[in-house]
C-alpha positions as CSV (number, residue, x, y, z in Angstrom):
1,M,0.3,-0.1,0.0
2,I,1.2,3.4,-0.7
3,I,0.3,6.2,1.9
4,A,-1.7,9.2,0.8
5,D,-1.0,12.5,2.5
6,T,-3.5,15.4,2.8
7,G,-1.6,17.8,0.3
8,F,-1.9,14.4,-2.2
9,W,-6.0,14.3,-1.5
10,I,-6.0,18.2,-1.9
11,A,-4.0,18.4,-5.7
12,L,-6.0,15.6,-6.8
13,F,-9.5,17.4,-6.0
14,N,-8.6,20.9,-6.2
15,R,-7.8,21.8,-9.8
16,R,-6.7,25.2,-8.9
17,D,-4.0,23.3,-6.6
18,A,-0.3,24.3,-8.3
19,Y,-0.1,19.8,-7.8
20,H,-3.2,19.5,-9.4
21,A,-1.8,17.8,-12.6
22,L,0.5,16.2,-11.6
23,A,-1.6,14.6,-8.5
24,K,-3.9,13.3,-11.8
25,Q,-1.1,12.1,-13.4
26,R,0.1,9.9,-10.8
27,L,-2.6,8.3,-9.4
28,P,-3.6,5.9,-12.2
29,L,0.2,5.1,-12.4
30,L,0.4,3.6,-9.1
31,T,0.5,-0.7,-8.7
32,E,-0.5,-0.5,-5.8
33,P,-3.7,0.7,-3.3
34,L,-3.6,3.8,-1.8
35,V,-4.0,3.8,2.4
36,T,-4.7,7.2,4.9
37,T,-5.4,8.0,8.1
38,L,-8.6,10.1,9.5
39,P,-6.7,12.4,10.6
40,V,-5.4,13.2,7.3
41,M,-9.4,12.6,6.4
42,T,-10.2,15.4,8.8
43,E,-7.7,17.5,7.4
44,T,-8.5,17.2,4.1
45,C,-12.2,17.8,4.2
46,Y,-11.3,20.6,6.4
47,L,-9.4,22.3,3.5
48,L,-11.5,21.1,0.8
49,Q,-13.7,22.9,2.4
50,Q,-11.8,25.9,2.9
51,Q,-10.4,25.5,-0.5
52,V,-12.9,25.3,-3.1
53,G,-16.6,24.3,-1.1
54,V,-18.3,21.3,0.7
55,T,-18.9,19.8,-2.7
56,Y,-15.4,18.9,-2.9
57,A,-15.1,17.5,0.5
58,V,-17.9,15.2,0.4
59,A,-17.1,14.1,-2.9
60,F,-13.9,12.9,-1.2
61,L,-15.1,11.3,1.2
62,R,-17.8,9.3,-0.8
63,S,-14.6,8.7,-2.4
64,R,-13.6,6.1,0.5
65,R,-16.9,4.3,0.2
66,R,-16.0,3.7,-3.6
67,E,-12.8,2.2,-2.2
68,I,-10.6,4.5,-3.8
69,F,-8.0,4.1,-0.8
70,N,-8.4,2.2,2.5
71,L,-8.1,3.5,5.7
72,F,-5.5,2.9,8.8
73,A,-7.4,2.1,12.0
74,L,-5.4,4.6,14.9
75,D,-6.0,3.0,18.3
76,D,-4.8,3.9,21.9
77,R,-1.8,2.4,21.9
78,H,-1.0,4.9,19.1
79,L,-1.2,8.4,20.8
80,E,1.8,7.8,23.3
81,R,4.1,7.5,20.2
82,M,2.2,10.0,18.2
83,A,2.6,12.5,21.8
84,D,5.9,11.4,21.3
85,L,6.7,12.3,17.6
86,M,5.0,15.7,17.5
87,V,7.2,16.3,20.4
88,R,10.3,15.6,18.8
89,Y,9.4,17.3,15.8
90,A,8.2,20.6,17.5
91,D,10.5,22.6,15.5
92,L,8.9,22.2,12.3
93,P,6.0,21.5,14.0
94,M,4.4,17.8,13.4
95,D,0.8,17.5,13.5
96,F,-1.8,15.2,14.3
97,A,-1.7,14.5,11.1
98,D,1.8,14.2,10.2
99,A,2.4,11.7,12.8
100,S,-0.2,9.5,12.1
101,L,1.6,8.8,9.2
102,V,4.0,8.2,10.5
103,I,2.2,5.7,12.7
104,L,1.3,4.0,9.5
105,A,4.1,4.0,7.7
106,E,6.1,2.4,10.8
107,S,3.1,-0.3,10.5
108,L,3.3,-1.1,7.4
109,G,7.7,-1.1,6.9
110,H,8.0,0.8,4.3
111,G,7.8,4.8,3.5
112,R,6.6,5.6,-0.1
113,I,4.1,8.7,0.1
114,L,2.7,10.8,-2.0
115,T,2.8,14.1,-0.3
116,T,3.0,17.5,-1.2
117,D,4.9,18.1,1.6
118,R,9.0,17.5,0.9
119,R,10.2,19.7,3.7
120,D,8.5,17.8,6.7
121,F,8.7,14.3,5.1
122,S,12.3,14.5,4.0
123,V,12.9,15.7,7.8
124,Y,10.6,13.0,9.5
125,R,11.7,9.9,10.3
126,W,9.7,6.5,10.6
127,G,11.1,2.9,12.4
128,G,13.8,4.8,13.9
129,N,15.8,6.4,11.6
130,Q,13.8,5.2,8.3
131,V,13.3,7.6,5.7
132,F,10.2,8.8,3.6
133,N,10.0,7.7,-0.2
134,N,7.7,10.5,-1.6
135,L,6.4,9.3,-5.2
136,L,4.7,12.3,-5.7
137,L,7.8,14.9,-5.8
138,P,10.8,13.0,-5.7
Protein backbone atom coordinates (compact mmCIF):
# COMPACT_ATOMS: atom_id res chain seq x y z
CA MET A 1 0.00 0.00 0.00
CA ILE A 2 1.08 3.56 -0.67
CA ILE A 3 0.56 6.21 2.00
CA ALA A 4 -1.45 9.27 0.92
CA ASP A 5 -1.00 12.59 2.75
CA THR A 6 -3.35 15.57 2.86
CA GLY A 7 -1.42 17.51 0.22
CA PHE A 8 -1.90 14.72 -2.29
CA TRP A 9 -5.67 14.61 -1.67
CA ILE A 10 -5.96 18.39 -1.92
CA ALA A 11 -4.03 18.37 -5.18
CA LEU A 12 -6.18 15.57 -6.55
CA PHE A 13 -9.54 17.18 -5.71
CA ASN A 14 -8.72 20.89 -6.17
CA ARG A 15 -8.21 21.79 -9.84
CA ARG A 16 -6.64 25.10 -8.81
CA ASP A 17 -3.91 23.41 -6.76
CA ALA A 18 -0.39 23.79 -8.18
CA TYR A 19 0.08 19.99 -8.03
CA HIS A 20 -3.32 19.00 -9.45
CA ALA A 21 -2.05 17.87 -12.86
CA LEU A 22 0.79 15.90 -11.30
CA ALA A 23 -1.51 14.14 -8.80
CA LYS A 24 -3.97 13.22 -11.58
CA GLN A 25 -1.07 11.95 -13.70
CA ARG A 26 0.42 9.80 -10.91
CA LEU A 27 -2.80 8.19 -9.68
CA PRO A 28 -3.40 5.80 -12.61
CA LEU A 29 0.26 4.77 -12.61
CA LEU A 30 0.12 3.38 -9.09
CA THR A 31 0.28 -0.39 -8.87
CA GLU A 32 -0.67 -0.61 -5.18
CA PRO A 33 -3.71 0.60 -3.28
CA LEU A 34 -3.64 3.87 -1.34
CA VAL A 35 -3.97 4.09 2.42
CA THR A 36 -4.44 7.01 4.77
CA THR A 37 -5.59 7.82 8.30
CA LEU A 38 -8.64 9.46 9.84
CA PRO A 39 -6.63 12.53 10.93
CA VAL A 40 -5.57 13.01 7.29
CA MET A 41 -9.19 12.64 6.17
CA THR A 42 -10.26 15.25 8.73
CA GLU A 43 -7.56 17.70 7.63
CA THR A 44 -8.34 17.09 3.95
CA CYS A 45 -12.07 17.69 4.40
CA TYR A 46 -11.45 20.88 6.34
CA LEU A 47 -9.02 22.27 3.75
CA LEU A 48 -11.13 21.27 0.75
CA GLN A 49 -14.18 22.90 2.30
CA GLN A 50 -12.18 26.08 2.96
CA GLN A 51 -10.52 26.18 -0.46
CA VAL A 52 -13.14 24.95 -2.91
CA GLY A 53 -16.33 24.20 -0.98
CA VAL A 54 -18.28 21.45 0.71
CA THR A 55 -18.98 19.64 -2.59
CA TYR A 56 -15.31 18.72 -2.88
CA ALA A 57 -15.04 17.63 0.74
CA VAL A 58 -18.05 15.38 0.23
CA ALA A 59 -16.59 14.00 -3.01
CA PHE A 60 -13.43 13.11 -1.09
CA LEU A 61 -15.45 11.37 1.66
CA ARG A 62 -17.45 9.44 -0.91
CA SER A 63 -14.26 8.31 -2.65
CA ARG A 64 -13.60 6.16 0.43
CA ARG A 65 -16.94 4.44 -0.02
CA ARG A 66 -15.94 3.73 -3.62
CA GLU A 67 -12.76 2.12 -2.21
CA ILE A 68 -10.38 4.63 -3.80
CA PHE A 69 -8.26 4.21 -0.68
CA ASN A 70 -7.98 2.15 2.49
CA LEU A 71 -8.28 3.58 5.98
CA PHE A 72 -5.71 2.62 8.62
CA ALA A 73 -7.24 2.25 12.08
CA LEU A 74 -5.36 4.12 14.75
CA ASP A 75 -5.96 2.99 18.30
CA ASP A 76 -5.04 3.99 21.84
CA ARG A 77 -1.64 2.30 21.69
CA HIS A 78 -0.61 4.67 18.88
CA LEU A 79 -1.43 7.88 20.77
CA GLU A 80 1.63 7.91 23.05
CA ARG A 81 3.95 7.30 20.11
CA MET A 82 2.22 10.12 18.19
CA ALA A 83 2.67 12.45 21.17
CA ASP A 84 6.38 11.54 21.34
CA LEU A 85 6.76 12.25 17.61
CA MET A 86 5.02 15.62 17.91
CA VAL A 87 7.43 16.57 20.71
CA ARG A 88 10.43 15.32 18.73
CA TYR A 89 9.50 17.37 15.66
CA ALA A 90 8.04 20.39 17.50
CA ASP A 91 10.42 22.74 15.66
CA LEU A 92 8.69 22.03 12.30
CA PRO A 93 6.06 21.54 13.93
CA MET A 94 4.60 18.09 13.33
CA ASP A 95 0.80 18.02 13.43
CA PHE A 96 -1.51 15.18 14.44
CA ALA A 97 -2.14 14.11 10.83
CA ASP A 98 1.58 13.87 10.02
CA ALA A 99 2.23 11.93 13.23
CA SER A 100 -0.47 9.47 12.19
CA LEU A 101 1.34 8.89 8.88
CA VAL A 102 4.59 8.09 10.66
CA ILE A 103 2.66 5.50 12.69
CA LEU A 104 1.17 4.16 9.46
CA ALA A 105 4.64 3.87 7.87
CA GLU A 106 5.89 2.00 10.93
CA SER A 107 2.92 -0.36 10.72
CA LEU A 108 3.42 -0.99 6.99
CA GLY A 109 7.19 -1.31 7.27
CA HIS A 110 7.85 1.25 4.53
CA GLY A 111 7.70 4.98 3.91
CA ARG A 112 6.40 5.19 0.33
CA ILE A 113 4.22 8.28 0.39
CA LEU A 114 2.36 10.67 -1.90
CA THR A 115 2.78 14.16 -0.44
CA THR A 116 3.31 17.76 -1.46
CA ASP A 117 5.05 18.39 1.87
CA ARG A 118 8.66 17.93 0.79
CA ARG A 119 10.15 19.81 3.72
CA ASP A 120 8.55 17.92 6.59
CA PHE A 121 8.59 14.44 5.07
CA SER A 122 12.28 14.82 4.20
CA VAL A 123 12.94 15.39 7.92
CA TYR A 124 10.53 12.91 9.53
CA ARG A 125 11.80 9.41 10.23
CA TRP A 126 9.78 6.26 10.74
CA GLY A 127 10.93 3.12 12.54
CA GLY A 128 13.72 5.03 14.23
CA ASN A 129 15.81 6.28 11.35
CA GLN A 130 14.11 5.29 8.09
CA VAL A 131 13.45 8.01 5.50
CA PHE A 132 10.22 8.56 3.58
CA ASN A 133 10.20 7.98 -0.17
CA ASN A 134 8.02 10.68 -1.76
CA LEU A 135 6.44 9.18 -4.88
CA LEU A 136 4.69 12.41 -5.87
CA LEU A 137 7.62 14.84 -5.70
CA PRO A 138 10.82 12.75 -5.90
